[in-house]
MMTF fields as JSON, N, C-alpha, C and O atoms, coordinates in Angstrom:
{
  "mmtfVersion": "1.0.0",
  "mmtfProducer": "UNKNOWN",
  "numBonds": 427,
  "numAtoms": 428,
  "numGroups": 107,
  "numChains": 1,
  "numModels": 1,
  "chainsPerModel": [1],
  "groupsPerChain": [107],
  "chainIdList": ["A"],
  "bondAtomList": [4, 2, 8, 6, 12, 10, 16, 14, 20, 18, 24, 22, 28, 26, 32, 30, 36, 34, 40, 38, 44, 42, 48, 46, 52, 50, 56, 54, 60, 58, 64, 62, 68, 66, 72, 70, 76, 74, 80, 78, 84, 82, 88, 86, 92, 90, 96, 94, 100, 98, 104, 102, 108, 106, 112, 110, 116, 114, 120, 118, 124, 122, 128, 126, 132, 130, 136, 134, 140, 138, 144, 142, 148, 146, 152, 150, 156, 154, 160, 158, 164, 162, 168, 166, 172, 170, 176, 174, 180, 178, 184, 182, 188, 186, 192, 190, 196, 194, 200, 198, 204, 202, 208, 206, 212, 210, 216, 214, 220, 218, 224, 222, 228, 226, 232, 230, 236, 234, 240, 238, 244, 242, 248, 246, 252, 250, 256, 254, 260, 258, 264, 262, 268, 266, 272, 270, 276, 274, 280, 278, 284, 282, 288, 286, 292, 290, 296, 294, 300, 298, 304, 302, 308, 306, 312, 310, 316, 314, 320, 318, 324, 322, 328, 326, 332, 330, 336, 334, 340, 338, 344, 342, 348, 346, 352, 350, 356, 354, 360, 358, 364, 362, 368, 366, 372, 370, 376, 374, 380, 378, 384, 382, 388, 386, 392, 390, 396, 394, 400, 398, 404, 402, 408, 406, 412, 410, 416, 414, 420, 418, 424, 422],
  "bondOrderList": [1, 1, 1, 1, 1, 1, 1, 1, 1, 1, 1, 1, 1, 1, 1, 1, 1, 1, 1, 1, 1, 1, 1, 1, 1, 1, 1, 1, 1, 1, 1, 1, 1, 1, 1, 1, 1, 1, 1, 1, 1, 1, 1, 1, 1, 1, 1, 1, 1, 1, 1, 1, 1, 1, 1, 1, 1, 1, 1, 1, 1, 1, 1, 1, 1, 1, 1, 1, 1, 1, 1, 1, 1, 1, 1, 1, 1, 1, 1, 1, 1, 1, 1, 1, 1, 1, 1, 1, 1, 1, 1, 1, 1, 1, 1, 1, 1, 1, 1, 1, 1, 1, 1, 1, 1, 1],
  "groupList": [{"groupName": "MET", "atomNameList": ["N", "CA", "C", "O"], "elementList": ["N", "C", "C", "O"], "formalChargeList": [0, 0, 0, 0], "bondAtomList": [1, 0, 2, 1, 3, 2], "bondOrderList": [1, 1, 2], "singleLetterCode": "M", "chemCompType": "L-PEPTIDE LINKING"}, {"groupName": "GLY", "atomNameList": ["N", "CA", "C", "O"], "elementList": ["N", "C", "C", "O"], "formalChargeList": [0, 0, 0, 0], "bondAtomList": [1, 0, 2, 1, 3, 2], "bondOrderList": [1, 1, 2], "singleLetterCode": "G", "chemCompType": "PEPTIDE LINKING"}, {"groupName": "THR", "atomNameList": ["N", "CA", "C", "O"], "elementList": ["N", "C", "C", "O"], "formalChargeList": [0, 0, 0, 0], "bondAtomList": [1, 0, 2, 1, 3, 2], "bondOrderList": [1, 1, 2], "singleLetterCode": "T", "chemCompType": "L-PEPTIDE LINKING"}, {"groupName": "ASP", "atomNameList": ["N", "CA", "C", "O"], "elementList": ["N", "C", "C", "O"], "formalChargeList": [0, 0, 0, 0], "bondAtomList": [1, 0, 2, 1, 3, 2], "bondOrderList": [1, 1, 2], "singleLetterCode": "D", "chemCompType": "L-PEPTIDE LINKING"}, {"groupName": "GLN", "atomNameList": ["N", "CA", "C", "O"], "elementList": ["N", "C", "C", "O"], "formalChargeList": [0, 0, 0, 0], "bondAtomList": [1, 0, 2, 1, 3, 2], "bondOrderList": [1, 1, 2], "singleLetterCode": "Q", "chemCompType": "L-PEPTIDE LINKING"}, {"groupName": "TYR", "atomNameList": ["N", "CA", "C", "O"], "elementList": ["N", "C", "C", "O"], "formalChargeList": [0, 0, 0, 0], "bondAtomList": [1, 0, 2, 1, 3, 2], "bondOrderList": [1, 1, 2], "singleLetterCode": "Y", "chemCompType": "L-PEPTIDE LINKING"}, {"groupName": "HIS", "atomNameList": ["N", "CA", "C", "O"], "elementList": ["N", "C", "C", "O"], "formalChargeList": [0, 0, 0, 0], "bondAtomList": [1, 0, 2, 1, 3, 2], "bondOrderList": [1, 1, 2], "singleLetterCode": "H", "chemCompType": "L-PEPTIDE LINKING"}, {"groupName": "GLU", "atomNameList": ["N", "CA", "C", "O"], "elementList": ["N", "C", "C", "O"], "formalChargeList": [0, 0, 0, 0], "bondAtomList": [1, 0, 2, 1, 3, 2], "bondOrderList": [1, 1, 2], "singleLetterCode": "E", "chemCompType": "L-PEPTIDE LINKING"}, {"groupName": "PRO", "atomNameList": ["N", "CA", "C", "O"], "elementList": ["N", "C", "C", "O"], "formalChargeList": [0, 0, 0, 0], "bondAtomList": [1, 0, 2, 1, 3, 2], "bondOrderList": [1, 1, 2], "singleLetterCode": "P", "chemCompType": "L-PEPTIDE LINKING"}, {"groupName": "ALA", "atomNameList": ["N", "CA", "C", "O"], "elementList": ["N", "C", "C", "O"], "formalChargeList": [0, 0, 0, 0], "bondAtomList": [1, 0, 2, 1, 3, 2], "bondOrderList": [1, 1, 2], "singleLetterCode": "A", "chemCompType": "L-PEPTIDE LINKING"}, {"groupName": "LEU", "atomNameList": ["N", "CA", "C", "O"], "elementList": ["N", "C", "C", "O"], "formalChargeList": [0, 0, 0, 0], "bondAtomList": [1, 0, 2, 1, 3, 2], "bondOrderList": [1, 1, 2], "singleLetterCode": "L", "chemCompType": "L-PEPTIDE LINKING"}, {"groupName": "SER", "atomNameList": ["N", "CA", "C", "O"], "elementList": ["N", "C", "C", "O"], "formalChargeList": [0, 0, 0, 0], "bondAtomList": [1, 0, 2, 1, 3, 2], "bondOrderList": [1, 1, 2], "singleLetterCode": "S", "chemCompType": "L-PEPTIDE LINKING"}, {"groupName": "ARG", "atomNameList": ["N", "CA", "C", "O"], "elementList": ["N", "C", "C", "O"], "formalChargeList": [0, 0, 0, 0], "bondAtomList": [1, 0, 2, 1, 3, 2], "bondOrderList": [1, 1, 2], "singleLetterCode": "R", "chemCompType": "L-PEPTIDE LINKING"}, {"groupName": "PHE", "atomNameList": ["N", "CA", "C", "O"], "elementList": ["N", "C", "C", "O"], "formalChargeList": [0, 0, 0, 0], "bondAtomList": [1, 0, 2, 1, 3, 2], "bondOrderList": [1, 1, 2], "singleLetterCode": "F", "chemCompType": "L-PEPTIDE LINKING"}, {"groupName": "CYS", "atomNameList": ["N", "CA", "C", "O"], "elementList": ["N", "C", "C", "O"], "formalChargeList": [0, 0, 0, 0], "bondAtomList": [1, 0, 2, 1, 3, 2], "bondOrderList": [1, 1, 2], "singleLetterCode": "C", "chemCompType": "L-PEPTIDE LINKING"}, {"groupName": "ILE", "atomNameList": ["N", "CA", "C", "O"], "elementList": ["N", "C", "C", "O"], "formalChargeList": [0, 0, 0, 0], "bondAtomList": [1, 0, 2, 1, 3, 2], "bondOrderList": [1, 1, 2], "singleLetterCode": "I", "chemCompType": "L-PEPTIDE LINKING"}, {"groupName": "TRP", "atomNameList": ["N", "CA", "C", "O"], "elementList": ["N", "C", "C", "O"], "formalChargeList": [0, 0, 0, 0], "bondAtomList": [1, 0, 2, 1, 3, 2], "bondOrderList": [1, 1, 2], "singleLetterCode": "W", "chemCompType": "L-PEPTIDE LINKING"}, {"groupName": "VAL", "atomNameList": ["N", "CA", "C", "O"], "elementList": ["N", "C", "C", "O"], "formalChargeList": [0, 0, 0, 0], "bondAtomList": [1, 0, 2, 1, 3, 2], "bondOrderList": [1, 1, 2], "singleLetterCode": "V", "chemCompType": "L-PEPTIDE LINKING"}, {"groupName": "LYS", "atomNameList": ["N", "CA", "C", "O"], "elementList": ["N", "C", "C", "O"], "formalChargeList": [0, 0, 0, 0], "bondAtomList": [1, 0, 2, 1, 3, 2], "bondOrderList": [1, 1, 2], "singleLetterCode": "K", "chemCompType": "L-PEPTIDE LINKING"}],
  "groupTypeList": [0, 1, 2, 3, 4, 5, 6, 7, 8, 8, 9, 7, 10, 11, 9, 7, 2, 12, 2, 13, 9, 12, 0, 14, 9, 11, 10, 11, 7, 7, 9, 7, 9, 15, 1, 16, 5, 17, 4, 12, 15, 11, 17, 7, 8, 3, 9, 7, 11, 12, 9, 15, 0, 4, 3, 11, 10, 1, 7, 7, 13, 18, 6, 13, 11, 0, 7, 10, 7, 13, 10, 10, 12, 12, 2, 8, 4, 16, 12, 3, 0, 9, 12, 1, 15, 10, 13, 2, 3, 1, 3, 15, 17, 9, 6, 1, 7, 9, 11, 7, 9, 9, 9, 2, 3, 11, 7],
  "groupIdList": [1, 2, 3, 4, 5, 6, 7, 8, 9, 10, 11, 12, 13, 14, 15, 16, 17, 18, 19, 20, 21, 22, 23, 24, 25, 26, 27, 28, 29, 30, 31, 32, 33, 34, 35, 36, 37, 38, 39, 40, 41, 42, 43, 44, 45, 46, 47, 48, 49, 50, 51, 52, 53, 54, 55, 56, 57, 58, 59, 60, 61, 62, 63, 64, 65, 66, 67, 68, 69, 70, 71, 72, 73, 74, 75, 76, 77, 78, 79, 80, 81, 82, 83, 84, 85, 86, 87, 88, 89, 90, 91, 92, 93, 94, 95, 96, 97, 98, 99, 100, 101, 102, 103, 104, 105, 106, 107],
  "secStructList": [7, 7, 7, 6, 6, 7, 1, 1, 7, 4, 4, 4, 1, 7, 2, 2, 2, 2, 2, 2, 2, 2, 2, 2, 2, 2, 2, 2, 2, 2, 2, 2, 2, 2, 2, 2, 2, 2, 2, 2, 2, 2, 2, 7, 7, 7, 2, 2, 2, 2, 2, 2, 2, 2, 2, 2, 2, 2, 2, 2, 2, 2, 2, 2, 2, 2, 2, 2, 2, 2, 2, 2, 2, 2, 7, 2, 2, 2, 2, 2, 2, 2, 2, 6, 6, 6, 6, 7, 7, 1, 7, 2, 2, 2, 2, 2, 2, 2, 2, 2, 2, 2, 2, 2, 2, 6, 7],
  "xCoordList": [93.474, 93.13, 94.367, 95.088, 94.61, 95.757, 95.571, 94.451, 96.677, 96.609, 97.496, 97.826, 97.883, 98.805, 98.195, 98.929, 96.862, 96.264, 96.245, 95.902, 96.607, 96.592, 97.976, 98.997, 97.983, 99.229, 99.28, 100.281, 98.203, 98.109, 97.67, 97.141, 97.879, 97.47, 95.963, 95.162, 95.567, 94.151, 93.26, 92.126, 93.763, 92.955, 92.61, 91.634, 93.409, 93.159, 92.239, 91.85, 91.889, 91.041, 89.58, 89.28, 88.692, 87.268, 86.861, 87.559, 85.733, 85.215, 84.959, 85.206, 84.464, 84.2, 85.489, 85.499, 86.567, 87.848, 88.419, 89.004, 88.253, 88.75, 87.972, 88.561, 86.663, 85.855, 86.291, 86.428, 86.509, 86.962, 88.292, 88.465, 89.22, 90.527, 90.378, 91.06, 89.49, 89.274, 88.704, 89.1, 87.781, 87.198, 88.23, 88.234, 89.101, 90.187, 91.095, 91.494, 91.426, 92.268, 91.567, 92.199, 90.26, 89.505, 89.464, 89.592, 89.285, 89.269, 90.59, 90.615, 91.678, 93.009, 93.186, 93.756, 92.703, 92.813, 91.992, 92.425, 90.81, 89.988, 90.692, 90.697, 91.282, 92.009, 93.171, 93.429, 93.862, 94.966, 94.458, 95.069, 93.34, 92.767, 92.337, 92.512, 91.776, 91.395, 92.623, 92.574, 93.715, 94.954, 95.449, 95.916, 95.349, 95.787, 94.931, 95.456, 93.599, 92.723, 92.957, 92.974, 93.137, 93.382, 94.646, 94.67, 95.69, 96.925, 96.714, 97.155, 96.042, 95.823, 94.994, 95.312, 93.931, 93.052, 93.819, 93.594, 94.718, 95.437, 96.389, 96.753, 96.799, 97.736, 97.139, 97.796, 95.914, 95.314, 94.848, 93.987, 95.408, 95.029, 93.711, 93.083, 93.286, 92.087, 90.83, 90.7, 89.917, 88.719, 87.819, 87.285, 87.644, 86.778, 87.369, 86.655, 88.672, 89.36, 89.234, 88.966, 89.428, 89.278, 87.869, 87.698, 86.86, 85.473, 85.237, 84.551, 85.793, 85.65, 86.351, 85.815, 87.549, 88.283, 87.54, 87.515, 86.934, 86.142, 84.995, 84.696, 84.354, 83.261, 83.777, 83.146, 84.912, 85.527, 85.902, 85.727, 86.411, 86.776, 85.552, 85.644, 84.414, 83.18, 82.83, 82.359, 83.047, 82.813, 83.731, 83.307, 84.983, 85.928, 85.509, 85.616, 85.027, 84.524, 83.365, 83.291, 82.464, 81.307, 81.754, 81.298, 82.642, 83.11, 83.828, 83.598, 84.7, 85.41, 84.412, 84.554, 83.408, 82.421, 81.62, 81.358, 81.232, 80.468, 81.31, 80.822, 82.553, 83.432, 83.696, 83.711, 83.904, 84.11, 82.881, 83.008, 81.701, 80.474, 80.326, 79.927, 80.641, 80.597, 81.473, 81.05, 82.707, 83.646, 83.188, 83.299, 82.678, 82.226, 81.029, 80.915, 80.146, 78.982, 79.383, 78.663, 80.504, 80.939, 81.957, 82.395, 82.33, 83.32, 82.811, 83.127, 82.026, 81.414, 82.401, 82.102, 83.559, 84.521, 85.016, 85.141, 85.294, 85.736, 84.63, 84.896, 83.391, 82.258, 82.089, 81.89, 82.168, 82.031, 83.12, 82.852, 84.337, 85.434, 85.248, 85.489, 84.822, 84.624, 83.534, 83.626, 82.504, 81.416, 81.929, 81.378, 82.961, 83.505, 84.446, 84.877, 84.769, 85.744, 85.131, 85.331, 84.395, 83.861, 82.742, 81.94, 82.708, 81.64, 81.511, 80.41, 82.634, 82.663, 83.453, 84.247, 83.226, 84.011, 85.07, 84.97, 86.068, 87.084, 88.312, 88.56, 89.065, 90.364, 90.195, 89.671, 90.626, 90.49, 91.256, 90.751, 92.468, 93.283, 92.622, 92.577, 92.116, 91.44, 90.218, 89.975, 89.45, 88.294, 88.754, 88.122, 89.853, 90.38, 90.805, 90.498, 91.508, 91.942, 90.741, 90.719, 89.75, 88.554, 87.765, 87.251, 87.676, 86.956, 87.663, 87.023, 88.983, 89.759, 89.611, 89.442, 89.672, 89.524, 88.134, 88.006, 87.106, 85.747, 85.611, 84.961, 86.213, 86.144, 86.916, 86.497, 88.032, 88.854, 88.14, 88.189, 87.474, 86.739, 85.584, 85.24, 84.968, 83.8, 84.174, 83.299, 85.452, 85.877, 85.984, 86.327],
  "yCoordList": [93.905, 93.684, 93.913, 94.892, 93.012, 93.147, 94.293, 94.626, 94.883, 96.008, 95.776, 96.719, 94.529, 94.26, 94.505, 94.6, 94.611, 94.888, 96.377, 96.772, 97.194, 98.643, 99.15, 98.667, 100.124, 100.771, 102.2, 102.898, 102.619, 103.926, 103.698, 102.633, 104.679, 104.492, 104.21, 105.024, 103.072, 102.702, 103.783, 103.971, 104.49, 105.519, 106.671, 107.388, 106.841, 107.919, 107.489, 108.315, 106.208, 105.695, 105.67, 105.406, 105.943, 105.881, 104.438, 103.503, 104.269, 102.922, 102.206, 101.006, 102.947, 102.364, 101.849, 100.763, 102.612, 102.203, 101.004, 100.114, 100.976, 99.822, 98.557, 97.483, 98.674, 97.533, 97.06, 95.86, 98.012, 97.684, 96.924, 95.92, 97.397, 96.744, 95.333, 94.41, 95.164, 93.83, 92.887, 91.724, 93.379, 92.532, 92.192, 91.077, 93.141, 92.842, 91.761, 90.847, 91.862, 90.845, 89.492, 88.468, 89.48, 88.23, 87.628, 86.414, 88.472, 87.997, 87.325, 86.26, 87.955, 87.401, 86.063, 85.124, 85.98, 84.736, 83.617, 82.465, 83.953, 82.946, 82.451, 81.251, 83.363, 82.965, 82.045, 81.061, 82.361, 81.51, 80.123, 79.112, 80.078, 78.792, 77.978, 76.76, 78.642, 77.942, 77.285, 76.127, 78.025, 77.469, 76.27, 75.288, 76.349, 75.222, 73.991, 72.892, 74.176, 73.025, 72.408, 71.184, 73.225, 72.689, 71.823, 70.744, 72.295, 71.516, 70.217, 69.153, 70.308, 69.113, 68.073, 66.884, 68.531, 67.626, 66.926, 65.748, 67.66, 67.088, 65.968, 65.153, 65.903, 64.862, 63.863, 62.882, 64.09, 63.2, 61.892, 61.904, 60.761, 59.478, 58.908, 58.091, 59.317, 58.752, 59.473, 60.687, 58.724, 59.301, 60.005, 61.074, 59.429, 60.052, 61.376, 62.366, 61.377, 62.602, 63.676, 64.838, 63.286, 64.234, 64.814, 66.009, 63.982, 64.445, 65.493, 66.488, 65.276, 66.242, 67.551, 68.636, 67.433, 68.636, 69.374, 70.605, 68.634, 69.248, 70.05, 71.155, 69.489, 70.201, 71.485, 72.538, 71.378, 72.561, 73.599, 74.799, 73.142, 74.043, 74.833, 76.033, 74.158, 74.846, 75.955, 77.013, 75.737, 76.78, 77.979, 79.128, 77.702, 78.794, 79.593, 80.819, 78.9, 79.6, 80.519, 81.665, 79.998, 80.788, 82.027, 83.136, 81.837, 82.964, 83.999, 85.201, 83.524, 84.441, 85.268, 86.485, 84.6, 85.283, 86.303, 87.403, 85.955, 86.9, 88.118, 89.247, 87.897, 89.013, 89.905, 91.13, 89.289, 90.08, 90.928, 92.112, 90.344, 91.095, 92.25, 93.347, 92.018, 93.083, 94.26, 95.415, 93.936, 94.986, 95.698, 96.92, 94.945, 95.551, 96.469, 97.508, 96.1, 96.945, 98.276, 99.265, 98.312, 99.54, 100.342, 101.407, 99.828, 100.504, 100.544, 99.657, 101.562, 101.622, 101.514, 100.844, 102.149, 102.071, 100.64, 100.169, 99.958, 98.569, 97.706, 96.854, 97.926, 97.147, 97.358, 96.401, 98.622, 98.916, 98.213, 97.653, 98.249, 97.605, 96.086, 95.435, 95.536, 94.084, 93.62, 92.534, 94.442, 94.069, 93.822, 92.991, 94.527, 94.361, 93.179, 92.852, 92.535, 91.44, 90.114, 89.086, 90.141, 88.908, 88.322, 89.05, 87.03, 86.278, 86.626, 86.64, 86.904, 87.179, 86.074, 85.372, 85.933, 85.008, 85.816, 87.039, 85.141, 85.819, 86.174, 85.619, 87.096, 87.491, 88.289, 89.403, 87.736, 88.382, 89.695, 90.694, 89.7, 90.92, 92.017, 93.171, 91.67, 92.66, 93.227, 94.433, 92.363, 92.851, 93.776, 94.795, 93.407, 94.237, 95.605, 96.622, 95.627, 96.914, 97.778, 98.976, 97.172, 97.922, 98.414, 99.532, 97.592, 97.966, 99.106, 100.037, 99.027, 100.098, 101.407, 102.473, 101.327, 102.521, 103.15, 104.37, 102.309, 102.816, 103.467, 104.504, 102.873, 103.452, 104.76, 105.696, 104.821, 106.045, 107.156, 108.315, 106.81, 107.802, 108.397, 109.561, 107.614, 108.106, 108.935, 109.511, 109.003, 109.791, 111.249, 112.035],
  "zCoordList": [123.544, 122.149, 121.297, 121.488, 120.358, 119.465, 118.485, 118.098, 118.096, 117.159, 115.946, 115.227, 115.714, 114.617, 113.244, 112.261, 113.15, 111.844, 111.527, 110.412, 112.49, 112.277, 111.881, 112.37, 110.994, 110.602, 111.113, 110.948, 111.728, 112.361, 113.8, 114.115, 114.686, 116.081, 116.17, 115.711, 116.752, 116.807, 117.415, 116.976, 118.416, 119.075, 118.128, 118.346, 117.086, 116.129, 114.989, 114.163, 114.941, 113.871, 114.319, 115.483, 113.391, 113.714, 113.977, 113.584, 114.641, 114.895, 113.569, 113.448, 112.577, 111.262, 110.623, 110.043, 110.724, 110.153, 110.894, 110.278, 112.215, 112.981, 112.613, 112.494, 112.433, 112.01, 110.634, 110.395, 109.727, 108.382, 108.443, 107.753, 109.258, 109.396, 109.962, 109.516, 110.94, 111.502, 110.455, 110.383, 109.647, 108.61, 107.532, 107.01, 107.199, 106.246, 106.805, 106.083, 108.1, 108.733, 108.722, 108.464, 109.0, 108.984, 107.587, 107.426, 106.579, 105.194, 104.847, 104.23, 105.247, 105.001, 105.724, 105.168, 106.946, 107.711, 107.073, 107.047, 106.559, 105.886, 104.625, 104.348, 103.865, 102.65, 103.012, 102.319, 104.083, 104.522, 104.917, 104.568, 105.644, 106.061, 104.841, 104.816, 103.832, 102.598, 101.975, 101.563, 101.909, 101.358, 102.152, 101.575, 103.472, 104.296, 104.035, 103.858, 104.011, 103.779, 102.41, 102.284, 101.39, 100.046, 100.063, 99.47, 100.739, 100.81, 101.583, 101.15, 102.725, 103.548, 102.803, 102.821, 102.15, 101.416, 100.29, 100.013, 99.654, 98.514, 98.909, 98.062, 100.163, 100.59, 101.576, 101.924, 102.03, 103.036, 102.405, 101.526, 102.845, 102.247, 102.779, 102.105, 103.958, 104.584, 104.071, 104.23, 103.459, 102.835, 103.842, 103.547, 105.016, 106.026, 106.504, 106.667, 106.723, 107.128, 106.045, 106.35, 104.773, 103.657, 103.619, 103.374, 103.857, 103.835, 104.917, 104.682, 106.079, 107.171, 106.81, 107.033, 106.254, 105.835, 104.722, 104.708, 103.789, 102.708, 103.305, 102.85, 104.326, 104.991, 105.647, 105.56, 106.291, 106.917, 105.862, 106.077, 104.737, 103.648, 103.184, 102.925, 103.081, 102.706, 103.671, 103.252, 104.949, 105.953, 105.72, 105.839, 105.389, 105.129, 103.9, 103.892, 102.853, 101.662, 102.043, 101.598, 102.872, 103.301, 104.071, 103.791, 105.034, 105.845, 104.982, 105.121, 104.088, 103.193, 102.389, 102.269, 101.843, 100.999, 101.794, 101.305, 103.001, 103.828, 104.191, 104.148, 104.543, 104.893, 103.689, 103.81, 102.522, 101.311, 101.021, 100.71, 101.117, 100.861, 101.848, 101.457, 103.112, 104.122, 103.697, 103.731, 103.296, 102.893, 101.618, 101.518, 100.653, 99.4, 99.625, 98.975, 100.531, 100.818, 101.428, 101.286, 102.094, 102.754, 101.956, 102.389, 100.797, 99.97, 98.531, 97.739, 98.189, 96.861, 95.696, 94.707, 95.788, 94.688, 94.5, 93.37, 95.586, 95.529, 94.928, 94.079, 95.367, 94.861, 93.355, 92.607, 92.913, 91.485, 90.677, 89.614, 91.186, 90.475, 90.457, 89.44, 91.577, 91.661, 90.7, 90.129, 90.523, 89.604, 88.184, 87.462, 87.79, 86.448, 86.308, 85.203, 87.428, 87.414, 87.855, 87.207, 88.945, 89.518, 88.656, 88.071, 88.594, 87.924, 86.443, 85.893, 85.812, 84.382, 83.69, 84.317, 82.403, 81.594, 80.858, 80.758, 80.351, 79.553, 80.359, 81.43, 79.833, 80.38, 81.673, 81.651, 82.774, 84.079, 84.12, 84.632, 83.587, 83.606, 82.777, 83.202, 81.615, 80.769, 81.481, 81.436, 82.136, 82.904, 84.034, 84.314, 84.668, 85.75, 85.264, 85.888, 84.153, 83.59, 83.201, 83.482, 82.559, 82.136, 83.354, 83.357, 84.358, 85.582, 86.297, 86.785, 86.356, 86.995, 86.21, 86.804, 84.901, 84.072, 84.27, 84.366, 84.33, 84.531, 85.905, 86.036, 86.92, 88.26, 88.336, 89.017, 87.645, 87.627, 86.878, 87.29, 85.774, 84.988, 85.761, 85.555, 86.658, 87.394, 88.614, 89.26, 88.936, 90.116, 89.82, 90.703]
}
């Protein structure tokens, strides 16, 4: 089993932490795949090929979202902060700052 996602000796990490690290790595891989599909779709001249790639892109969005939800459910502070940023209108940075301040105040 690869250990490149770990920054500490895997044997010293709890099973929960190793699972968390694997899910973080998977989330990163899904984000990378999304970027690749967006680039490929933007230059693909064949409509049928683009349609297939669009379908694949949807799968990557789904996987990314499921992995993010998994991580947020297991990290209450992250979930609380995300609630103040995700699915909001207006200035993303301002929401981020306010969300971070609220999370810091509750600690």
